[in-house]
N, C-alpha and C positions, 0 to 999 in steps of 0.2 A: 361082596367086594366092598372095599372102603369107598369107592366112588359111588356105589349104590346108596350107602348110608348118607353120604353128602348130598346126593341128588334128591333124596327124600327127606332131608333135614331131620335125620334121626341119629345124628352123630354126637356123642358126648365124649370129650377127651379129659382124662385125668392127667394133670401135670404133676408127675412125681418129683420134678425139680431138675432143671438142666445141670445144676451143680450138686445134686443129691447123689453121693457116692456110697450111701449106706445100703448095701445089698440086701440085708435082712429087712429093713424098712420097706424097700421097694417091693420085695417079694410079698410082704404083708399087704401093702397098698393095692397091688395088683390082684391079690386073692380077694380082698374085701370088695373092691369096686367092680371086679369082673362078675362076681356073684350078684352084685347090686344092679347089673345091667350095663355098666360102662363098656364101650366097645373100642376105645382108642386110648392108647397110653403113651405119654411123652416121657422120655427117659434121658438120663445123662449119657453122653456119647462115649461109653466105656463098654467093651465086650462083656465084662463080668456083670454089669448092670442089666444088659439085655438078657443074659443067662438067668439072673435073679427074677426078672419079669416073666420069663418063660416058666420058671419053677412055680411062680404064683398062679399062672394059668393052669399048669398041671395039677396043682393042689385043688383048684376049683373044678377040675374035670371038664374044662372048656377047650375045645380044639378048633372051633370054627367061629367066624365073625368077630374075632378079636384082633386088633391091629397095633403094631408097635412102631413108634416114631422115635428117632434120636435127635437131640438138639445140638447143633454146633453154632459157635459164635464168632465174633470178630473183635478186634481190639477196641475197647471202649464200651462194649456191651455189658451191662450189669449181670446178665445171667451166667457169665463165665468168670466172675470174680470171686475171690475168697478173702475173708478178713484176716489181717495179720496184726497182732498186738505188739507194740513197741514197749518192751519191758522197762526201758529207761524212763518212759513217760507215764506208765501205768501206776496209779496210786491205789489200786485194789479196792475201788469203791463198789464194785459189783454191779454197776448199772448195766453193763453190757450183757451180763448173764441174765439179768432180770428182764431185759427187753427182747432177747433173742427168741424168735418164735419156733426155732427148730432145735433148741437145746444143743447148740453147737459150741457153747462156751463152757469149759470145764475149769474147776478150781482145784488145783493141787497146792504146791507151795506158792503158786502165782496163777493168774488167769491165763488160759491158753485157748486157742481155737482148735476144735476137733475138725480138721479140714474135710473129712469125708461127709460131715453133716452140714457144713456151711453151704448155703444156697445163694449167697451173694446179695441178700436183701438190703444190706447197709444199715439196718436198724442199730446195730452196736456202734458203728462209726458215727452215725448221726446223733447218738445220745451220749457219746463219751465226752465228759467235761474237760479232759486234758488233751483231746485230739490225739490220743495214743493209738488209734486204730486206723489202718489204711486198707483200702480195697485193692487187691492186686489181681490183674488179669491173668487167667490161666489159658494161654493160647495153645492151640492144637495144630499139628501138621496134618492137613487134610489128606495129603498123599500117603501118610502112614496110617491114619486112623480109619478113614472111610472104607478101604478094602476089607479091613477086619470086621467092621460093623455090617457091611453088606453081606459078607459071608455068613453072618449069623441069621440072615433071612428077615431083615427089617422091611417094613412096608412103606415107610416115609422118612424123609430127612427134613428137619426144620432148621432153617437158617435164620439166626437172630442177627438182623442187619441194622441194629441201632448204632449208627455211626454217621459222621459227616464226611467221611472219606469215600467219595463216589468211586474212585479207581479201585480201592481196596475191596469195596462191596462187590463190584462187578467181577473182579479177579477171583474172589472166593466163590461167587455165584457160578461162574463158568467152570471152575474146578468141580463143584458139586454136580453140575449137569454132565460133565465129562465122565464121572464115575457112576452115576446113578440115573436110570431111566424111568424110575417109578414116580409116585406122587411126591411132590416137593411142597414145602410150606415156607412162606416168607413172613417172619415175625417183625412187626414194626409198630412204633408208637410215635407220638408227636412231640417227644421231649427234645429232639435235636433238629427236626426239620419242620417248616411250615407246611400247610396243607398242599400248596401248589407243588413244591419240590418233592413232597412225599408221593404224590400221585405220579409225578414225572418219573421218579425212581422206579416205582412198581411197574409202570407201563413199559419202561425200558427192559426190566427184568423179565417181563412176560413175553416180550417180542421173540425170545428164543425158545419159547415153550408152546406146545400144542394147547388149544383151548381146553380149559377145565381139567388140566393135569397139575394144577397149582392151587394151593390154599393160601389166602392172605389172612394171616393171623392179626386181627385188629386189636392191638394191645391198648389198654387204658393206662393204668399205672402198674408197672411190673411188680409182682410179689407184694401187692397191697391189700389182698382180699381177706383180711382177718375178720372184718366186720360184715355182718349180713344186712347191709343197708343200701338204699337206692343210690345215695351219694357215692358210695364206694365203687359202684359199677358204672357210674355216669360216663366216665371218660372212655371206657371200653365201648359203650353204646355210641358215643359221638364219633369215635374212630371208625366203627363199623358203618355208620351212616355215611361218612366221607367216601368210603370205598364202594358202598352200595350205589350211591349217587353217581359215582364215576363209571359204573356199568362196564366193568372189566371182565374178560373171559376167565374168571377164576372163582373159586369158592371163597366164602367169607366165614371166618371163625372169630368169635369174640373171646378175649382173654384179658388178663391183667386187671385184678380187682373184681372179678366175676364171682357171683354167689347165687342164692336162690331167687334174687330179684332181677337178675340180668335179662332173662327172656321176656318177663312181663314188661319191664321198662322198654326193652327193644321193640316189642310189639306195639306199645302205646305210642312209640315214635315212628311207627311204620317201617321198622327194620326187621328183616327175617333172615338171620344168619343161618348158614348151613350146618354150623357146629358150634357148640359151647364148650370151651375149655376152662376148667377150674383147677387151681393149684392150692394156694395158701389156705383158702377156706375149706377145701375138700380134705386137706390133711389135718386141719385144726379140729374138725368135728369128730374125727376118729382117733385123735391123738392118744387118748387113754388106752385104746386097744392096740395101737402100734407099740406101746411100751410094755404090753403084756407078754411075759415069757411063754405063756401057755396058749397063745392064740391058735396055734396050729393043732393043738390037742384038746381044746375045750370047745365043743360044738355050741354050747349056749353063749359063750362069750363072742364067738365068731358070728353067730346069728344076730346078736345085738348090734355088732359093728356093721353088719350088712344092712340091717334095717335103717340105721342112721344114714349110711351112704346112699341107700336107695331113695331116701327122701330128697336128696340133692339131685341124683341122676334123673329122677322122674320129672324135674322141672323142664327138661328138654322135650319131654313128651307132651307138654301142654299145647293144646291146639291154639294157634293164633286166632282162629275164628271165635274162640270162646272168651277172648279178652276184648273188652270194649272200653272206649274212652270214658273217663268219669264225667258225670253230668254235674252242672252247677246247681 
C-alpha cells in the first residue's frame, strides 16, 4: 500500500507534470520510471492522462505497488497555467522557444504554444523581451472532473494550494474531501505566505483529516529543477524542515527543484522526508528517449533510459545513517 511506502520512507514520486497533457509522453515516462523502481506517479487531472499512465504500467508488466496521483489546482497556482502568445506584440525573436524546457513552443508562420505540452513553468514569459506572453489559469470544475478521475481508480489527489485566498483554499479542500476518502496531498510553497501563516493553513486543513492520511508536499521553487545542484533543491529542503519542525500528523514529501542532491542535503540538515518527488530534472535526464519514436519497440533504447532513470530513483534508497556531516 502507498501508506506502507510512506511509513518506511521508500516512496519516490515522478511528477509527470500537472499541466502535461501529452498522453504519449506520460505513457513513456511511466514505462521508464516504473521499470526504474519509481512507485508513485503524479499526473495531470485528465482521464485520458490517467489512461496513458496505466498503459505505461501495462507495458512495464507491473501490476502491484505502483500508485497514481492526479493534481488539481486553484486560481493563481502556477501548476495549472498555460502560456499564451500575443501575436500583436511578438517580434519572432525565438527566445521563448529557446528557453522552453518542455518543447511546447512551435514555429510555423509564427510562434505558438502547443498547449498539451505547456506545463506552466513561465520560462517563456519571464524571458520575452516584449512581454508578449501571458500565463493564463486553466481552472477546473471539481464537481465535474473529480468523479471521472476517481472512477479511473486513482490512489491519491494532490491539491495545489498556492494562493492567498484562504476561503477559496478551504472551499476547494472541502470539495475534494467530500468526493474522495483516500490519501490526499497538499502542495504548498513559501512564495505567497510567510512561515507562520503557512503552518496555520496546513493545521486547519488537517483538522478535518484522520492522522497520516495526508501528505504535505513541501515545495521549494516549482518547476525549477533543471540543474542538479545543491542550491536548486535548497528551498525544498527548507520548506520540508518547516513542516517537520511543526510536527503535524501528516507525511512530508519534498518537491520543487528536487534532484539527486535532495536527500543528501536533507539528511545533512536533519530532515527525513517520507517521499521525494522529482519532476523537471527527472524528465530532463530522459528527454532524449521521450522523443524517440521507437522507444516501445527498441529494448536497448528502453534499457538505456531505465538505467538513467534508476540512477535518480535510487537516491531515495540512500540510508540516512550512511550520510555524515562533513568535518572541518
